[in-house]
Structures are given as C-alpha cells and as structure tokens.
C-alpha positions as CSV (number, residue, x, y, z in Angstrom):
1,M,76.8,0.4,95.2
2,H,74.2,1.4,97.9
3,A,71.7,1.8,94.9
4,Q,72.4,-2.0,93.8
5,V,72.4,-3.7,97.5
6,D,68.9,-1.8,97.6
7,A,67.7,-3.8,94.5
8,F,69.1,-7.1,95.2
9,T,72.7,-8.7,96.1
10,H,72.7,-12.5,94.8
11,T,71.0,-13.9,92.0
12,C,73.5,-15.9,90.2
13,F,74.1,-15.1,86.9
14,M,73.8,-17.7,85.4
15,V,70.3,-18.5,86.5
16,T,69.2,-15.1,86.4
17,P,71.1,-12.3,84.4
18,Y,71.3,-8.8,85.4
19,D,72.8,-5.5,83.6
20,A,75.7,-4.8,85.7
21,Y,77.5,-8.1,84.5
22,V,77.1,-7.5,80.7
23,D,77.7,-3.5,81.6
24,V,81.6,-4.6,82.7
25,C,81.5,-7.3,80.1
26,A,81.3,-4.1,77.4
27,E,83.9,-2.0,79.6
28,L,86.6,-5.0,79.5
29,A,85.9,-5.1,75.9
30,E,86.5,-1.6,75.4
31,L,89.5,-0.9,77.5
32,T,91.6,-4.3,77.3
33,P,94.1,-4.1,74.5
34,G,93.3,-4.7,70.7
35,D,90.2,-4.3,68.6
36,H,89.3,-7.4,67.8
37,A,85.8,-8.9,69.0
38,K,86.1,-9.9,72.6
39,K,83.7,-11.5,75.0
40,S,84.7,-12.0,78.9
41,A,83.6,-13.8,82.3
42,L,83.4,-12.4,85.6
43,F,84.4,-14.5,88.7
44,N,85.7,-13.6,92.1
45,S,89.5,-13.6,92.7
46,G,92.2,-13.3,90.5
47,A,93.4,-16.9,91.0
48,E,90.5,-17.9,89.8
49,A,90.8,-15.8,86.8
50,V,94.0,-17.3,85.7
51,E,92.5,-21.0,86.1
52,N,89.6,-20.1,83.4
53,A,92.0,-18.5,81.5
54,V,94.2,-21.6,81.2
55,K,90.6,-23.8,80.7
56,I,89.7,-21.7,78.1
57,A,93.0,-21.9,76.3
58,R,93.6,-25.7,76.4
59,T,89.9,-25.8,75.2
60,A,90.6,-23.6,72.6
61,T,93.9,-25.3,71.2
62,G,93.3,-28.8,72.3
63,R,96.8,-28.8,73.8
64,D,98.0,-29.5,78.0
65,A,101.0,-27.7,78.8
66,V,101.2,-24.3,80.4
67,G,103.9,-21.9,80.2
68,V,105.5,-19.4,83.2
69,F,108.1,-17.8,83.7
70,D,110.7,-17.4,86.4
71,H,109.4,-15.2,89.7
72,A,106.1,-15.4,88.6
73,Y,103.0,-15.1,90.8
74,H,99.7,-16.1,89.8
75,G,97.8,-16.8,92.6
76,R,97.4,-19.8,96.0
77,T,95.0,-22.1,94.5
78,N,96.3,-25.9,93.3
79,L,96.8,-24.9,89.6
80,T,98.1,-21.4,90.0
81,M,100.6,-22.5,93.0
82,A,101.9,-24.7,90.1
83,M,102.3,-21.5,88.0
84,T,103.6,-19.4,90.8
85,A,107.7,-19.5,91.2
86,K,108.1,-19.0,94.9
87,N,108.3,-21.6,97.2
88,M,107.4,-19.7,100.6
89,P,105.3,-18.7,101.7
90,Y,103.2,-19.8,98.3
91,K,103.9,-23.3,97.9
92,H,105.7,-24.8,100.7
93,G,104.0,-28.1,102.3
94,F,100.8,-27.5,99.8
95,G,102.0,-30.5,97.2
96,P,101.3,-32.3,95.1
97,F,100.4,-29.3,92.6
98,A,98.6,-29.4,89.0
99,G,100.9,-31.1,86.1
100,E,101.9,-29.7,82.7
101,V,103.4,-26.2,83.9
102,Y,106.6,-25.6,82.6
103,R,108.8,-22.5,83.3
104,A,111.1,-20.4,81.4
105,P,113.7,-17.5,82.5
106,M,112.2,-14.2,82.6
107,S,113.8,-11.0,81.7
108,Y,115.4,-9.3,84.6
109,P,117.5,-6.5,83.4
110,F,119.5,-5.9,86.2
111,R,120.2,-9.0,86.7
112,D,120.8,-11.0,83.2
113,G,122.0,-7.8,81.3
114,L,120.0,-9.0,78.2
115,W,118.2,-6.9,75.2
116,G,114.4,-7.7,75.0
117,A,115.0,-10.3,71.8
118,E,118.0,-11.9,73.7
119,A,115.9,-12.3,76.7
120,A,112.9,-13.9,74.4
121,A,115.3,-16.5,72.3
122,R,116.6,-17.7,76.0
123,A,112.9,-18.4,77.0
124,V,111.5,-19.7,73.6
125,D,114.4,-21.8,73.7
126,V,113.8,-23.6,76.8
127,L,110.2,-23.9,75.8
128,D,110.8,-25.7,72.5
129,K,113.4,-27.8,74.1
130,Q,111.8,-28.9,77.2
131,V,108.0,-28.8,76.3
132,G,107.5,-28.3,72.4
133,A,105.6,-25.3,70.9
134,D,102.8,-28.0,69.4
135,N,102.1,-29.4,73.1
136,L,101.8,-25.8,74.8
137,A,98.4,-24.2,75.1
138,C,99.2,-20.8,76.6
139,L,102.0,-18.7,77.8
140,V,100.8,-16.8,80.8
141,I,102.9,-13.9,81.9
142,E,102.4,-10.8,84.1
143,P,103.6,-7.9,81.7
144,I,105.3,-6.2,84.5
145,L,106.0,-8.9,87.4
146,G,104.2,-8.3,91.1
147,E,105.1,-10.4,93.8
148,G,108.1,-11.7,91.8
149,G,109.8,-8.1,92.4
150,F,108.1,-5.4,90.3
151,V,110.6,-6.7,87.1
152,V,110.0,-4.9,84.0
153,P,111.1,-6.9,81.5
154,A,113.9,-5.1,79.0
155,Q,112.1,-3.6,76.0
156,G,111.4,-5.8,73.2
157,F,110.8,-8.8,75.3
158,L,107.1,-9.1,75.0
159,P,106.6,-8.0,71.7
160,A,109.2,-11.0,70.9
161,L,107.2,-13.4,72.9
162,A,103.8,-12.3,71.0
163,E,105.1,-13.0,67.7
164,W,106.5,-16.4,69.0
165,C,102.7,-17.4,70.2
166,R,101.2,-16.3,66.9
167,D,103.7,-18.7,65.1
168,R,103.1,-21.4,66.8
169,G,99.5,-21.3,67.9
170,V,100.1,-20.8,71.3
171,L,97.7,-18.6,73.3
172,L,99.3,-15.3,75.0
173,V,97.8,-14.6,78.6
174,A,98.7,-11.3,80.4
175,D,98.2,-11.7,83.7
176,E,97.2,-7.9,84.2
177,I,96.0,-8.9,88.0
178,Q,98.1,-6.2,89.7
179,S,99.4,-4.0,86.8
180,G,96.0,-3.2,85.2
181,F,93.7,-0.4,85.6
182,C,95.9,2.8,84.9
183,R,98.3,1.4,87.3
184,T,101.2,2.1,85.3
185,G,100.4,5.0,83.3
186,D,98.5,3.1,80.7
187,W,95.0,1.3,81.2
188,F,96.9,-2.0,80.9
189,A,100.8,-2.8,81.0
190,S,100.6,-4.4,77.9
191,D,99.7,-1.3,75.9
192,H,103.2,0.5,76.8
193,E,104.6,-1.8,73.9
194,G,101.3,-2.2,71.9
195,V,101.1,-5.9,72.9
196,V,98.0,-7.5,72.3
197,P,97.5,-10.6,74.5
198,D,94.8,-13.2,73.2
199,L,93.7,-13.2,76.7
200,V,93.9,-10.9,79.7
201,T,92.9,-11.5,83.2
202,T,92.1,-8.8,85.8
203,A,91.1,-8.3,89.2
204,K,92.5,-6.0,92.0
205,G,92.1,-3.0,90.6
206,I,88.9,-3.5,89.1
207,A,86.3,-2.7,91.5
208,G,87.9,-0.4,94.3
209,G,88.6,-3.2,96.8
210,F,85.3,-5.7,96.0
211,P,86.4,-9.2,95.0
212,L,85.7,-9.1,91.1
213,A,87.7,-10.7,88.4
214,G,87.7,-11.5,84.7
215,V,88.9,-13.0,82.0
216,T,88.5,-11.1,78.8
217,G,89.6,-12.7,75.4
218,R,88.7,-12.8,71.4
219,A,85.3,-13.7,71.0
220,E,86.2,-17.0,69.3
221,L,88.4,-18.2,71.8
222,M,86.0,-17.8,74.6
223,D,83.3,-19.2,72.8
224,S,85.1,-22.7,72.3
225,V,84.0,-23.7,75.8
226,H,81.2,-26.0,76.0
227,V,77.7,-24.4,77.7
228,G,77.8,-24.4,81.2
229,G,82.0,-24.9,81.1
230,L,82.7,-21.7,82.8
231,G,80.9,-20.2,85.8
232,G,80.8,-19.9,89.5
233,T,78.0,-19.3,92.1
234,Y,79.1,-15.6,93.0
235,G,81.1,-14.5,90.0
236,G,80.7,-11.4,88.8
237,N,78.2,-10.5,91.6
238,P,76.0,-7.7,91.2
239,V,77.2,-5.2,94.1
240,A,81.2,-6.0,92.9
241,C,79.9,-5.1,89.4
242,A,78.5,-2.0,90.3
243,A,81.4,-1.2,92.1
244,A,83.7,-2.1,89.0
245,L,81.4,0.3,87.3
246,G,81.8,3.2,89.6
247,A,85.7,2.8,89.4
248,I,86.1,2.6,85.8
249,E,83.9,5.8,85.9
250,E,86.2,7.6,88.2
251,M,89.3,6.2,86.3
252,R,88.2,8.2,83.1
253,R,86.6,11.2,84.9
254,H,90.1,12.0,87.1
255,D,92.4,10.6,84.0
256,L,94.1,8.4,86.3
257,T,96.5,6.9,83.8
258,A,97.7,10.2,83.6
259,R,97.8,10.8,87.3
260,A,99.9,7.6,87.7
261,R,102.4,8.8,85.0
262,E,102.7,12.1,87.6
263,I,103.2,9.7,90.5
264,G,105.6,7.9,88.9
265,A,107.6,10.7,88.3
266,T,107.5,11.8,91.7
267,M,108.3,8.5,93.3
268,T,111.5,8.2,90.5
269,A,112.8,11.3,91.7
270,R,112.7,10.3,95.1
271,L,114.1,6.9,95.0
272,E,116.8,7.7,92.5
273,A,117.8,10.3,95.2
274,L,117.7,7.5,97.7
275,R,120.1,5.4,95.3
276,A,122.5,8.0,95.4
277,E,123.1,8.2,99.2
278,H,122.3,4.3,99.9
279,P,124.6,2.1,97.7
280,V,122.5,-0.7,99.1
281,I,119.9,0.5,96.9
282,G,121.1,-1.6,93.5
283,D,117.8,-1.0,91.0
284,V,115.0,1.4,90.9
285,R,112.4,0.1,88.3
286,G,108.7,0.2,87.2
287,R,106.6,2.4,85.4
288,G,104.0,4.7,86.6
289,A,102.5,4.4,89.9
290,M,104.0,1.0,90.3
291,M,107.6,1.3,91.2
292,A,110.1,-0.8,93.6
293,I,113.6,-0.7,94.7
294,E,116.0,-3.8,95.0
295,L,118.4,-4.0,98.0
296,T,122.1,-5.7,97.5
297,A,125.3,-5.6,98.6
298,P,126.7,-2.5,97.5
299,G,128.3,-3.3,94.2
300,T,126.9,-6.5,93.5
301,T,123.6,-8.4,92.7
302,D,123.8,-9.9,96.0
303,P,120.3,-9.9,97.8
304,D,120.1,-8.0,101.0
305,P,116.8,-9.2,103.0
306,A,118.0,-8.4,106.3
307,R,118.2,-4.4,105.0
308,T,115.1,-4.8,103.4
309,A,113.5,-6.2,106.6
310,A,114.9,-3.4,108.9
311,V,114.0,-0.6,106.7
312,A,110.0,-1.8,106.3
313,A,110.2,-2.2,110.3
314,Y,111.4,1.5,110.7
315,C,108.2,2.5,108.2
316,H,105.8,0.6,110.0
317,Q,106.9,2.2,113.4
318,Q,106.8,5.3,111.7
319,G,103.1,4.8,110.5
320,V,104.0,4.3,106.8
321,V,102.8,0.9,105.1
322,T,105.4,-0.5,103.1
323,L,105.4,-4.0,101.3
324,T,108.4,-6.0,100.3
325,C,108.4,-8.5,97.4
326,G,110.6,-10.5,95.5
327,T,112.0,-14.2,95.4
328,W,114.9,-13.3,97.9
329,A,112.8,-10.7,99.9
330,N,114.7,-7.9,99.1
331,V,112.5,-5.7,96.8
332,F,110.2,-2.7,98.2
333,R,107.2,-2.3,96.2
334,F,105.5,1.1,95.8
335,L,102.1,1.0,95.0
336,P,100.5,4.5,96.5
337,P,96.7,5.0,95.8
338,L,96.0,6.8,92.5
339,S,94.0,9.3,94.5
340,I,97.0,10.2,96.5
341,P,97.4,13.8,97.2
342,D,101.0,15.2,96.5
343,H,101.4,16.0,100.2
344,L,100.8,12.6,101.6
345,L,103.0,10.9,98.8
346,D,105.8,13.3,100.0
347,E,105.6,12.9,103.7
348,G,105.6,9.0,102.8
349,F,108.5,9.1,101.1
350,D,110.3,11.4,103.8
351,V,109.6,8.3,106.1
352,V,111.2,5.7,103.8
353,A,114.5,8.1,103.6
354,E,114.4,8.6,107.5
355,A,114.2,4.9,107.4
356,F,117.4,4.1,105.4
357,A,119.1,6.8,107.3
358,A,118.3,5.2,110.7
359,T,119.2,1.8,109.8
360,A,122.3,2.3,107.5
C-alpha cells in the first residue's frame, strides 16, 4: 500500500487503467467457485457490488424481478434496503424502496426443522406462485446469513436452489460479502457444498479494511452489459487494490482457511460448554470463524433480546467487543480476526462466560 501511495493514489480505472485492478480481478477469477471463464468489476462497498450484480443479471436475462430471502441483509442503498429483510434500523423511515423485489422463506434449521430439500421446495414454491420463474432475473442469497443471525441453511438447501435456478434460467447470486475470504474455513462459503454461483459479490475481507468490493461472474454474463454500463469514479481504487493483493497473499501464506477451522473448533467447544450451563442459549451454529449463539426462553424458540443486551453490555464493560444481530436482536455473532492468537481467543471467551454467569 505504501508503495502504491508513493506511485499514485487515483486515476479512475476507466480513464487510465493500472495493473493492480487487473491483478485483483485475476485473483477473484482463481479463488471464486467454479472453473469457468470469469470476469470481474470492482467497486467501493458491498451494497454497490450487490446493486451491480442485479444490474448485470437484469441485462443478461432481460428480466426484472429479484428474489431474496427472509432475514437477509444486503446493504443500505435504496435497492439493497428493499432486498434487506430487517426494518429497524436499516429501512425504517427511508422508503419508498425499489420495486420488483420478492422475498422467499430461508432455511432456518433451529426454527423450521426442515431438511434442506424441503426448505428449498418451500422457497421456490413461493417464488413460482408469487413471481413466476420466467420473470426472475436472479436469486440473491447469503450462503450463511450475516446480519440476519448467522443462520447456516440446512445441508442441501443451496444445491437445490442452484439446480432450480439452472433449470429455469434464473441467475444465482451469492452474496459472500461477510462469509468470503477464508472466514468459514473455505475461501468462500459456497465451496462447502460445491455450489457454483453465476455471480459472486465480495467486499469486507477482500482488502484488509480498505474500501473495495467486487462482482465476479461468468464471462458471458459480465460481457452482456453495454460498454460504460458498469463503473464509478473510485471503484477499484489503486491503494485498495494493493491492500487486497497483500491481504490475499497473507491468506495464502498463513493458510487462513485452515486457521479459520481451528478457530471454529475452539469457539464451538467453548460455546457448547456455555450452552450446557445456560439454557438461555437455544442454538450454537456457524462454520469456521463465523459462529453464533441464539438466546431464547429456555426450552422454546421465543427470542430473549433483553438477556442478549445485558450480556453484550457486560462484555463491553470488560473490554471485549461483541456484536449482536438477528431479526429479533437475540443472536451473538463471533467474528474474531483470523490472525488472533489462541490465548487472546481464550481470554475473550472467558469474559463471555463471566458475562453469562453475571447476568443469569
């Protein structure tokens, strides 16, 4: 990054191209699921990436409708607010929102108890009846829900959706903005079941905290957009691209997919031990270094946001940053840095355990 700043900080890639942008696109082509020919366009934020994925899908298919899911979070722009499920604080008072967005039920094993194929059949039945597959440009899904509660869909749910999309000419868009780049123990969460999306959106972990996002897709889909149809003044900023190349190099060098799995094993053991002591923890879920617990009235699925807030407040007072999420604000999500040493991870979870005991 320092070397790039010394050279230049901005040109606008569409006016004066530079190598780092192309190098990031080459990395995305290699790392994202599937071995088909791919192209990428770079942007600034996850919401911008999602919006551009929808633009590409609409152009490529000639269709307008967009399918999304319960508990989804896709961003804070007008279109992505329409695609996001949760009202407060993301949507309240900010309408009217973009049209032609339709919501289907998500696989949520803790709450619906459905097998993956059953949950997928329920979702596509809603889409078939309310929208009609012939009108759908794309189905946009987080392979593991982020803000919606770190919900891991039942095994088989994503492959069944992918098959339905292929059979009906609907593009599958994987929003890997939170789950991508080693977080779940694979480079992308879609890899876990061998799902190959038509388009993948990335941001967050791609550039070590610098503003960068991308849409990577099948080359023929990316090429369907007219010249000049995708772009932006700052998209693929050269300093952010340099940060991305450095971050990806570090992920490879230190095998952070394996490290994410190690972190996940540690967190799972600690969280399962906590659940055995505190029946308010109704569910432990996640994959790799993307774990969560859902707090409910013991023996039920009734959300307990008050206890969640109390535990979070205690952790913050003790210097441990925790994040809550979920449609009912009753889920703790744990996203430790993939570079965290074991002793700090253990220290953090010691405080979490204290917090549950202190608020019991």
